[in-house]
N, C-alpha and C positions, 0 to 999 in steps of 0.2 A: 503493500501500498504504497500511494508516492502521502508526502507528509504534507501536511495544509498552509497556505500560504503566508505568513507573520507566525508561525506558532512559538517562535521562540525568544520572538522582539521584547526588548524591554521601556520601547514606547509607551507612556505612560496614557491610558485610554482618552483623560484631556487634555490632548496633548495632538491623541487624533484629531477627535471633536475639532477640535479649535483646527487644523488641518482641514478639517471636512467644508469648513465651516473659512477658508481662504478660495480655497480652489471652486466653491459653488458661489464666493462674489469674484474672485478673478472673471469669472466665465458669467459674471453679468447677473449673477440673482439678489433678489432680494427681499428683506423680511426673514432672515433666518432665521429658526426657533430649534430647541432641539426637547426632550423632554426624555425625562424616566419615569420610571415603573416598576415592580417587581417581577423580573425579567423578560423586558425590555426597552428599549429603545425608540425614541418615534423622532424623525429630523422633518423637519416642513422648511422648503422654499417658497416661493414663487418667482418664477424666469418666464423672459419676453420667448415668442415664439419665431417663426422662421418669418412670420404677415405682422409680428408686432403683435400678439395679446399674452392676455398677462393669463402662463399655467401656475397656475399651484398643485402644491408635492407634498407627499410627506410617505415618507418610507420606512418604515416602520421590520426591524431589527430583531430575533429574540433569541436572550439575552443563557448566557450559559447560567444553569441552574445550580448555587450554592452547595446544594444537597445532593447533588445525582453522587451514583460511587465514584465513577470519569475520578471526582476528586477527593472524595474520602475512603476511596484504596487503593491501593499501589498496582502498580498493572498488575502485578501477582495472589492480589485477592488479600494482602493483607492491610490493615486499621492504618490510616494516615494520623498525623500527629494535627492536634487541632488547625496547629499554626504551618504545617505541609498545604494540609486539606484547602488552606485561602490563598495560599501561594501558590496552587494552582488554578482553579476557580480565578485567580485575579489575573492570570497568564493567561488562559483562557478570553476571557474581557476584554485582554487589552488588543490578544489575539482578534478577536470580532471585529474589534474598533477598528484597528486595521484596516481587516480586508473590506468591513464598506468601502471606506476611506475608496479602495482603491479602485470598486466596482464606481463608483461613483463620479473618480476622479477620467477612468475609463469615457465613460459617459457621458463624460462633458469635453471629453478629447474629442470623443466622437464626431459631438452635435460640432464644435468646433472648428473639425475639418471638411467640414462635408456634408461628414460619411451619412448621420443618419438624421433627425428630428428631435427633439425634446420628445415630444409623444411618441413615439417608438420607444424610445429608449426607458422612458418614465410609466406606462400604457398603466401598469396596475395602478401604480404608485400616485394619478392625479385626480385627486381631489375633485367629487359633481356637487354638485346640489348644495344646501346650505349646512345641513348635519352633518360637513367635514371625512362621509364614504370618501370612499376612492375607489376608481370604478373597479380594483381588485374584489373589492371588501365586497361591492355592487352581485361581481360574478359568482362568489364564493353562497351567497344569499339567494340568490338565483339559476345553481347551477339544473338544479335537477329539471326543472322547466325551458330551459336554454335543451337540457340532451334533448328532454322529452318529445319535443318542437311545440312544445304547449305555449300554451298563451304567456310572452316575457311581458314582464312591466317595462315603462316608458324610465329612460335614464330620469333620473331629475332634473330637476332646470338647475341653469349656472350658477356658480356660485360669486363671478362676476359682477 
């Protein structure tokens, strides 16, 4: 099995968040924000698309769970000390932030180079309607109707 990107990074999570904000702002994003909750991080920003319309994007990242055996036990199944478990958990969090930075940087570079568009790169993360839901969330909520070919609810009205 190949090693995961940034699995040994020493870059603190807060620096990666600042790096993400810097990448987005350098590519014209506006209104950057982030929110953390147990087991999840959410990055939000707005950016102009090719025709000058403001697109709201909300990227949700599932974070590692501190109580997972991945952190509380060694690869051989032995219990880790509390300090060892926390260190392993923190390493996984740092890796997740670096991975998110890599994805966002690649997407924004593809858009800047004209290889892709904001909509293509961030389609599931585009905020639709006034409730703050993303297109990806709407699709998940309506997946059964979509698959069955039944009546699919209309997308909510735009948020801008």
